[in-house]
N, CA, C and O atoms as a GROMACS GRO file, in nm:
protein
  320
    1MET      N    1  -3.314  -2.275  10.003
    1MET     CA    2  -3.400  -2.167   9.961
    1MET      C    3  -3.347  -2.108   9.831
    1MET      O    4  -3.227  -2.082   9.818
    2LYS      N    5  -3.435  -2.088   9.737
    2LYS     CA    6  -3.399  -2.032   9.607
    2LYS      C    7  -3.374  -1.882   9.619
    2LYS      O    8  -3.453  -1.810   9.680
    3LYS      N    9  -3.266  -1.835   9.560
    3LYS     CA   10  -3.232  -1.692   9.563
    3LYS      C   11  -3.300  -1.621   9.446
    3LYS      O   12  -3.296  -1.668   9.333
    4CYS      N   13  -3.363  -1.507   9.476
    4CYS     CA   14  -3.431  -1.428   9.373
    4CYS      C   15  -3.329  -1.350   9.291
    4CYS      O   16  -3.239  -1.287   9.346
    5THR      N   17  -3.344  -1.355   9.161
    5THR     CA   18  -3.255  -1.278   9.075
    5THR      C   19  -3.329  -1.160   9.011
    5THR      O   20  -3.266  -1.064   8.967
    6ASN      N   21  -3.459  -1.168   9.007
    6ASN     CA   22  -3.539  -1.061   8.949
    6ASN      C   23  -3.577  -0.962   9.059
    6ASN      O   24  -3.632  -1.001   9.162
    7VAL      N   25  -3.547  -0.836   9.037
    7VAL     CA   26  -3.576  -0.733   9.137
    7VAL      C   27  -3.723  -0.733   9.176
    7VAL      O   28  -3.756  -0.717   9.293
    8PHE      N   29  -3.812  -0.751   9.079
    8PHE     CA   30  -3.954  -0.742   9.107
    8PHE      C   31  -4.009  -0.867   9.176
    8PHE      O   32  -4.123  -0.864   9.222
    9GLU      N   33  -3.933  -0.974   9.184
    9GLU     CA   34  -3.980  -1.091   9.257
    9GLU      C   35  -3.992  -1.062   9.405
    9GLU      O   36  -4.071  -1.126   9.475
   10ASN      N   37  -3.916  -0.965   9.454
   10ASN     CA   38  -3.922  -0.930   9.595
   10ASN      C   39  -4.027  -0.824   9.624
   10ASN      O   40  -4.054  -0.793   9.740
   11VAL      N   41  -4.087  -0.768   9.520
   11VAL     CA   42  -4.185  -0.661   9.538
   11VAL      C   43  -4.323  -0.724   9.547
   11VAL      O   44  -4.372  -0.783   9.451
   12ASN      N   45  -4.384  -0.710   9.662
   12ASN     CA   46  -4.521  -0.757   9.680
   12ASN      C   47  -4.614  -0.639   9.662
   12ASN      O   48  -4.594  -0.534   9.724
   13MET      N   49  -4.713  -0.655   9.580
   13MET     CA   50  -4.809  -0.548   9.558
   13MET      C   51  -4.923  -0.566   9.657
   13MET      O   52  -5.026  -0.627   9.625
   14TYR      N   53  -4.906  -0.513   9.776
   14TYR     CA   54  -5.007  -0.521   9.879
   14TYR      C   55  -5.128  -0.439   9.836
   14TYR      O   56  -5.114  -0.351   9.751
   15PRO      N   57  -5.246  -0.464   9.894
   15PRO     CA   58  -5.365  -0.392   9.852
   15PRO      C   59  -5.350  -0.240   9.853
   15PRO      O   60  -5.409  -0.173   9.768
   16ARG      N   61  -5.274  -0.186   9.943
   16ARG     CA   62  -5.254  -0.041   9.948
   16ARG      C   63  -5.113  -0.003   9.909
   16ARG      O   64  -5.068   0.107   9.942
   17GLY      N   65  -5.042  -0.090   9.841
   17GLY     CA   66  -4.907  -0.059   9.795
   17GLY      C   67  -4.802  -0.094   9.898
   17GLY      O   68  -4.829  -0.169   9.991
   18GLU      N   69  -4.684  -0.039   9.881
   18GLU     CA   70  -4.573  -0.062   9.973
   18GLU      C   71  -4.544   0.067  10.046
   18GLU      O   72  -4.572   0.176   9.997
   19ILE      N   73  -4.488   0.054  10.164
   19ILE     CA   74  -4.457   0.172  10.244
   19ILE      C   75  -4.306   0.188  10.251
   19ILE      O   76  -4.234   0.095  10.286
   20ASN      N   77  -4.258   0.310  10.218
   20ASN     CA   78  -4.115   0.335  10.228
   20ASN      C   79  -4.083   0.393  10.366
   20ASN      O   80  -4.172   0.404  10.450
   21MET      N   81  -3.958   0.430  10.388
   21MET     CA   82  -3.916   0.478  10.519
   21MET      C   83  -3.982   0.611  10.557
   21MET      O   84  -3.987   0.645  10.675
   22ASN      N   85  -4.031   0.687  10.461
   22ASN     CA   86  -4.098   0.814  10.489
   22ASN      C   87  -4.247   0.795  10.514
   22ASN      O   88  -4.322   0.893  10.520
   23LYS      N   89  -4.290   0.671  10.530
   23LYS     CA   90  -4.430   0.638  10.557
   23LYS      C   91  -4.523   0.670  10.440
   23LYS      O   92  -4.644   0.686  10.459
   24HIS      N   93  -4.469   0.681  10.319
   24HIS     CA   94  -4.550   0.702  10.200
   24HIS      C   95  -4.561   0.569  10.126
   24HIS      O   96  -4.466   0.490  10.122
   25LEU      N   97  -4.676   0.545  10.068
   25LEU     CA   98  -4.690   0.429   9.981
   25LEU      C   99  -4.606   0.455   9.858
   25LEU      O  100  -4.607   0.566   9.804
   26THR      N  101  -4.533   0.355   9.812
   26THR     CA  102  -4.446   0.376   9.698
   26THR      C  103  -4.499   0.313   9.570
   26THR      O  104  -4.473   0.364   9.461
   27ASN      N  105  -4.573   0.205   9.580
   27ASN     CA  106  -4.630   0.139   9.462
   27ASN      C  107  -4.778   0.117   9.484
   27ASN      O  108  -4.821   0.070   9.590
   28TYR      N  109  -4.857   0.151   9.383
   28TYR     CA  110  -5.001   0.138   9.393
   28TYR      C  111  -5.054   0.051   9.280
   28TYR      O  112  -5.009   0.062   9.166
   29LYS      N  113  -5.150  -0.034   9.312
   29LYS     CA  114  -5.224  -0.104   9.209
   29LYS      C  115  -5.315  -0.001   9.141
   29LYS      O  116  -5.351   0.099   9.203
   30PRO      N  117  -5.351  -0.025   9.015
   30PRO     CA  118  -5.437   0.072   8.945
   30PRO      C  119  -5.565   0.106   9.021
   30PRO      O  120  -5.605   0.222   9.024
   31LYS      N  121  -5.628   0.008   9.082
   31LYS     CA  122  -5.752   0.033   9.156
   31LYS      C  123  -5.728   0.131   9.270
   31LYS      O  124  -5.807   0.224   9.290
   32ASP      N  125  -5.621   0.112   9.344
   32ASP     CA  126  -5.591   0.199   9.457
   32ASP      C  127  -5.548   0.338   9.412
   32ASP      O  128  -5.583   0.438   9.474
   33PHE      N  129  -5.473   0.343   9.302
   33PHE     CA  130  -5.428   0.473   9.251
   33PHE      C  131  -5.547   0.552   9.196
   33PHE      O  132  -5.555   0.674   9.216
   34ALA      N  133  -5.638   0.484   9.129
   34ALA     CA  134  -5.758   0.550   9.077
   34ALA      C  135  -5.840   0.607   9.192
   34ALA      O  136  -5.889   0.720   9.184
   35GLU      N  137  -5.854   0.531   9.298
   35GLU     CA  138  -5.927   0.577   9.416
   35GLU      C  139  -5.859   0.700   9.477
   35GLU      O  140  -5.926   0.795   9.517
   36LEU      N  141  -5.729   0.697   9.483
   36LEU     CA  142  -5.652   0.808   9.538
   36LEU      C  143  -5.672   0.936   9.457
   36LEU      O  144  -5.682   1.046   9.514
   37LEU      N  145  -5.680   0.922   9.325
   37LEU     CA  146  -5.697   1.038   9.237
   37LEU      C  147  -5.843   1.078   9.217
   37LEU      O  148  -5.872   1.186   9.167
   38GLY      N  149  -5.934   0.988   9.255
   38GLY     CA  150  -6.076   1.017   9.237
   38GLY      C  151  -6.124   0.995   9.095
   38GLY      O  152  -6.216   1.063   9.049
   39VAL      N  153  -6.062   0.900   9.024
   39VAL     CA  154  -6.102   0.865   8.888
   39VAL      C  155  -6.124   0.714   8.881
   39VAL      O  156  -6.099   0.643   8.978
   40SER      N  157  -6.172   0.666   8.768
   40SER     CA  158  -6.194   0.522   8.751
   40SER      C  159  -6.067   0.455   8.697
   40SER      O  160  -5.977   0.521   8.645
   41VAL      N  161  -6.063   0.324   8.710
   41VAL     CA  162  -5.952   0.247   8.654
   41VAL      C  163  -5.951   0.261   8.502
   41VAL      O  164  -5.845   0.269   8.441
   42LYS      N  165  -6.069   0.264   8.442
   42LYS     CA  166  -6.079   0.283   8.296
   42LYS      C  167  -6.016   0.416   8.254
   42LYS      O  168  -5.953   0.425   8.149
   43THR      N  169  -6.034   0.520   8.335
   43THR     CA  170  -5.972   0.649   8.305
   43THR      C  171  -5.821   0.638   8.310
   43THR      O  172  -5.752   0.691   8.223
   44LEU      N  173  -5.768   0.569   8.412
   44LEU     CA  174  -5.623   0.548   8.419
   44LEU      C  175  -5.572   0.473   8.297
   44LEU      O  176  -5.467   0.507   8.242
   45GLN      N  177  -5.646   0.371   8.253
   45GLN     CA  178  -5.605   0.294   8.136
   45GLN      C  179  -5.605   0.383   8.011
   45GLN      O  180  -5.515   0.373   7.928
   46ARG      N  181  -5.706   0.468   7.998
   46ARG     CA  182  -5.712   0.560   7.884
   46ARG      C  183  -5.597   0.659   7.889
   46ARG      O  184  -5.533   0.686   7.787
   47TRP      N  185  -5.569   0.714   8.007
   47TRP     CA  186  -5.457   0.807   8.022
   47TRP      C  187  -5.326   0.740   7.987
   47TRP      O  188  -5.236   0.803   7.930
   48ASP      N  189  -5.312   0.613   8.021
   48ASP     CA  190  -5.191   0.538   7.988
   48ASP      C  191  -5.177   0.525   7.836
   48ASP      O  192  -5.070   0.548   7.781
   49ARG      N  193  -5.286   0.489   7.768
   49ARG     CA  194  -5.285   0.476   7.622
   49ARG      C  195  -5.256   0.609   7.554
   49ARG      O  196  -5.186   0.614   7.453
   50GLU      N  197  -5.309   0.717   7.610
   50GLU     CA  198  -5.295   0.850   7.549
   50GLU      C  199  -5.171   0.925   7.598
   50GLU      O  200  -5.155   1.044   7.569
   51ASP      N  201  -5.085   0.858   7.672
   51ASP     CA  202  -4.961   0.918   7.725
   51ASP      C  203  -4.986   1.039   7.815
   51ASP      O  204  -4.902   1.129   7.823
   52ILE      N  205  -5.099   1.042   7.882
   52ILE     CA  206  -5.128   1.150   7.976
   52ILE      C  207  -5.064   1.118   8.111
   52ILE      O  208  -4.999   1.203   8.171
   53LEU      N  209  -5.083   0.995   8.158
   53LEU     CA  210  -5.022   0.948   8.281
   53LEU      C  211  -4.983   0.802   8.258
   53LEU      O  212  -5.065   0.712   8.275
   54LYS      N  213  -4.858   0.780   8.220
   54LYS     CA  214  -4.812   0.646   8.184
   54LYS      C  215  -4.793   0.560   8.309
   54LYS      O  216  -4.730   0.602   8.406
   55ALA      N  217  -4.848   0.441   8.305
   55ALA     CA  218  -4.828   0.344   8.413
   55ALA      C  219  -4.690   0.281   8.399
   55ALA      O  220  -4.638   0.266   8.289
   56LYS      N  221  -4.633   0.246   8.511
   56LYS     CA  222  -4.512   0.165   8.510
   56LYS      C  223  -4.558   0.022   8.486
   56LYS      O  224  -4.676  -0.010   8.504
   57ARG      N  225  -4.467  -0.065   8.445
   57ARG     CA  226  -4.503  -0.205   8.419
   57ARG      C  227  -4.409  -0.299   8.492
   57ARG      O  228  -4.288  -0.274   8.502
   58THR      N  229  -4.465  -0.406   8.544
   58THR     CA  230  -4.384  -0.512   8.605
   58THR      C  231  -4.330  -0.599   8.492
   58THR      O  232  -4.373  -0.584   8.378
   59PRO      N  233  -4.237  -0.689   8.521
   59PRO     CA  234  -4.187  -0.780   8.418
   59PRO      C  235  -4.297  -0.866   8.356
   59PRO      O  236  -4.283  -0.915   8.243
   60THR      N  237  -4.407  -0.886   8.429
   60THR     CA  238  -4.520  -0.963   8.375
   60THR      C  239  -4.624  -0.872   8.311
   60THR      O  240  -4.737  -0.914   8.285
   61ASP      N  241  -4.587  -0.746   8.285
   61ASP     CA  242  -4.668  -0.647   8.213
   61ASP      C  243  -4.790  -0.598   8.290
   61ASP      O  244  -4.885  -0.550   8.229
   62ARG      N  245  -4.789  -0.609   8.420
   62ARG     CA  246  -4.898  -0.553   8.501
   62ARG      C  247  -4.869  -0.406   8.529
   62ARG      O  248  -4.755  -0.367   8.552
   63ARG      N  249  -4.975  -0.328   8.527
   63ARG     CA  250  -4.960  -0.184   8.553
   63ARG      C  251  -4.944  -0.159   8.703
   63ARG      O  252  -5.002  -0.230   8.786
   64TYR      N  253  -4.865  -0.057   8.736
   64TYR     CA  254  -4.861  -0.004   8.872
   64TYR      C  255  -4.820   0.141   8.864
   64TYR      O  256  -4.766   0.188   8.764
   65TYR      N  257  -4.846   0.212   8.971
   65TYR     CA  258  -4.815   0.354   8.979
   65TYR      C  259  -4.732   0.380   9.103
   65TYR      O  260  -4.734   0.301   9.198
   66THR      N  261  -4.658   0.490   9.102
   66THR     CA  262  -4.568   0.521   9.214
   66THR      C  263  -4.614   0.647   9.288
   66THR      O  264  -4.695   0.725   9.238
   67TYR      N  265  -4.560   0.664   9.406
   67TYR     CA  266  -4.588   0.784   9.485
   67TYR      C  267  -4.539   0.909   9.412
   67TYR      O  268  -4.605   1.013   9.416
   68ASP      N  269  -4.426   0.898   9.346
   68ASP     CA  270  -4.376   1.012   9.268
   68ASP      C  271  -4.473   1.053   9.158
   68ASP      O  272  -4.488   1.171   9.128
   69GLN      N  273  -4.539   0.954   9.095
   69GLN     CA  274  -4.639   0.986   8.993
   69GLN      C  275  -4.758   1.058   9.056
   69GLN      O  276  -4.816   1.148   8.995
   70TYR      N  277  -4.794   1.018   9.176
   70TYR     CA  278  -4.902   1.086   9.248
   70TYR      C  279  -4.865   1.233   9.271
   70TYR      O  280  -4.945   1.323   9.245
   71LEU      N  281  -4.743   1.255   9.322
   71LEU     CA  282  -4.698   1.392   9.347
   71LEU      C  283  -4.695   1.474   9.218
   71LEU      O  284  -4.735   1.590   9.216
   72GLU      N  285  -4.646   1.412   9.111
   72GLU     CA  286  -4.640   1.480   8.982
   72GLU      C  287  -4.780   1.517   8.934
   72GLU      O  288  -4.804   1.628   8.886
   73PHE      N  289  -4.874   1.423   8.948
   73PHE     CA  290  -5.012   1.448   8.906
   73PHE      C  291  -5.073   1.563   8.985
   73PHE      O  292  -5.145   1.646   8.929
   74LYS      N  293  -5.044   1.568   9.113
   74LYS     CA  294  -5.097   1.673   9.200
   74LYS      C  295  -5.019   1.804   9.187
   74LYS      O  296  -5.058   1.905   9.245
   75GLY      N  297  -4.909   1.802   9.112
   75GLY     CA  298  -4.830   1.922   9.093
   75GLY      C  299  -4.742   1.955   9.212
   75GLY      O  300  -4.711   2.071   9.238
   76ILE      N  301  -4.702   1.850   9.284
   76ILE     CA  302  -4.619   1.866   9.403
   76ILE      C  303  -4.480   1.813   9.373
   76ILE      O  304  -4.467   1.705   9.315
   77SER      N  305  -4.378   1.885   9.411
   77SER     CA  306  -4.240   1.841   9.394
   77SER      C  307  -4.202   1.748   9.508
   77SER      O  308  -4.232   1.777   9.624
   78ASN      N  309  -4.138   1.636   9.477
   78ASN     CA  310  -4.094   1.541   9.580
   78ASN      C  311  -3.950   1.573   9.618
   78ASN      O  312  -3.857   1.520   9.558
   79ILE      N  313  -3.932   1.657   9.717
   79ILE     CA  314  -3.799   1.695   9.764
   79ILE      C  315  -3.764   1.608   9.883
   79ILE      O  316  -3.834   1.608   9.984
   80THR      N  317  -3.653   1.534   9.872
   80THR     CA  318  -3.612   1.448   9.982
   80THR      C  319  -3.489   1.501  10.049
   80THR      O  320  -3.440   1.440  10.144
   0.00000   0.00000   0.00000
């Protein structure tokens, strides 16, 4: 079996993201994140271009968003 050296090779972008130990999704595809925020994917792309809400990028340059970004957008502090 080949050993993964890239951290993101182990990250699967499931349709609703990944679930961490606190039962929160941690990574969201743009479509799912847009649905969560009640905006379109095109709006997310525009916000990314305009530095309003920057998307994270995978090594293959695909956009994704995190639960922390959701909390930040909603104005909620993520205290663990």
